[in-house]
N, C-alpha and C positions, 0 to 999 in steps of 0.2 A: 312847469306843473306845479301845483298846488291845489288848494280848495278856496273856497269863499265865505266858509262859516266863520264867524268871530268866537275865538276861543283863547284861553290861557295856555294851555299846553297844545302843541303841534306834531302832526305827522304825516310826512308826505312819502307817498311809494312813487318813485322816478321808475320810469318804464323806458324801453327801447335803447338802454346802454348795451355795450358791445364787451364781452368777456375779455379778461386780462389788458385792459386798458387805462391810462392815467384820465382823469377828469378832473376839472376845476368846477367850482360851482360857489353861489352865492345865495344868500338868504334874504327876501325881501317879504315886507310885510306892511298894513295898513291897518291902522285903528278905526274906530267907530267915528270920529271925528274926521277921517280923511285925511290923517298924518300919514304918511310916507316915508318908512325908514328901510336901512338895508345893512348889512354885515359885511365886513370885510370879505376876501376871497378865501375859500379852503380848497383843499384837493383831496382825492381819493383814489383808491386803485381799486376796479373790478376783479373779481377772483376769476381764475383761469374757468374756461370752459369745462363742466363736468363731460366724464368719459366712461365706458364701458373698458373695464382691464381686467386680463386675465380669465377669460371667457374659455373655457375647457370642458369636454365631454367625455367621460370617464366611465369605466364599469360598463362597457357598453355590450350588451349581451344579443339573443335573437329579437326581443320585443322590448326589452328596456335600456334606459341608459340616463346617467347622471350628469345634470347640466349644474356647472359652478361659475360664479363670474364676482365680480367685485364692480364697484363704483366709487369715482372719487369724490362724490358728494351726495349726503343721503338723499333716497330717492326710493319711490315706489316702483315696481317693475314688473313688466308683463313680457312672458315668453311668446316668441311667434316661431311656429314651425310647420314643416310640410314636406311633400314629398319633391316639391318643385317650386318656382316662385309664381305668382305671389304665396305667401305663406297663406294656408289653407286653416290652421287652428291657431288660435291663442288663449294662453292661460296666464292670469292676472296672478301674481305671487302675493297677495296680500294688500292690506290697505295701510300698511304701518310702513315709515320711513326706515331704510337701512343703508348698509353700504357693501354688506356681505351675502351672498343668496345661493341655495343650491336646492335643485328639484329633481325629482326621479321622474323621467318620462316612461310612460307605460301605453301597452297595446300598440307599439309600434311592429309594422312587418318584418318579418326577418328577412335578411340578404338585401337590403333595399337602400338607397340613399338618400338621404334627408337634408335639408336646406334648415338652419337655426338663425335666428337673431334675438338680441333682447332691446325692447323700446322700456325707456326709464323716464320719470319725470322728478324733478327734483322741487323742493317746497317752496322754490317761486314760481311753478308751474311750468318750467322749462322743459320740453321734450328733447331727449337726445336718444342715440342709437347705436348699437354696436354693428360692426359690417356682417356680411352674410358668411355663417362657418356650417362647413359641409362636413358630415359625418356619415358612416354606413352601418348597419346591423350587421350583426355575424349570420351568418346562414346556419340552418339547422343541418348536419351531417347526413350525407346520401351517399350510396355505393353505385358506380357504373364499370363498366367493363370487366365484369367477373366472367373467369374463364376457369374450366376445368381441364387440366390435361394429365393423359396417363403417365406414368412411371414405370415401363417395360424392364427397366433392369433393376428393379427391386424384387426381391425374392418372393414375397407376397403382392396382390392386389393393392394397389395404391395410386394416388392420384396428387396432385400439385393444383392448389387454388389459387387466383391470383386476383386482384381487384384492385379499383382507385376509389378513394373518397376525396370529397372537396375541400374537408380539413381535415387536420390530423386525428385519427382515432386508434384505438388498440384493435387488435385483431383477434378475432373469436370465429371458429368453423364448428358449427353442431351440425352431427350426421348420425341419422337414423334408420337402420334397417327395419325394413317393412314387419312390424310385429313384434320387433325388438325395443330396446332402451337405448336412449340417445347418449352418445358420446361426444365429446367437446377437448378441441384444442385450442390453444390462446396464446397471445403475447401481448403484454401489458406495453410494449415501445407505441408511442404515438408516432404515426407514420400516415403518409397519403397513398404510397404505394404499397399492399400488401401482398404477402405470399407465405401460403401453409400447406405443410401436407398431412393428408391424412392417409395412415398406414394399416395393412392387415385387416383389409375388408373381406369378406367373405366372398367365394367365387360364386357366380350366377345368381346374385342377390339383387334387390331393389333399394336404393337408399335415396332418403330424403336429405337435402345438403342445404343449409343454410348460413351465409355470411353474415356477418355482424360487426358492430364495434361502438364504443363511447367516446365522445369527446371530452375536452378537460372540464368541461360543465355538467356531465353525465347524460348528456343528449343520446339517443343511442339511433344508429342508422342500421338497419336491416335489408337484405337482399330479397327480391321479389321471391 
């Protein structure tokens, strides 16, 4: 490989080499009078193939997540992700070459599985890729299996409420007598199986009862 222009200073880009290999090479040149000369033999070792390393997805929430990774050779990077393969979204992380990257994914769907990969290109134009990385966003809390049971052994009208949440939440029961003020019982314990009691209810009265709770990120679930 070389060039045909006559010059005093020469620079040749050699293509097609394999990474992490030993090579020997020799320089040859011809002047304007057709005199051919050559150098002795030289040796060199190509660098290792660049890699994507330490790919992690952290601070996963219902609609966001932070992706971070490193590359072993300065490169430009593109994130590719989607609900399935092939990836349906690509985000360029800028035009500057770097070795450490972080990016916050937004507008994700809650409670869904995502596939993610990194595509990088080093300063020699060599493209390299990470393997496929799978993560799932958190679901929003929801309430199911709400049950109301009387407690006949109590001296006043009382009920036990039980329900289930899909993630750990606090427990709150708000009960309101028709035409009256609301009252509330609660527990800050973060659980998925909930049990609360409401006591000293008025006889022959109508109440509206709502179960609720918040997860560790402040998202609220409420019964219908």
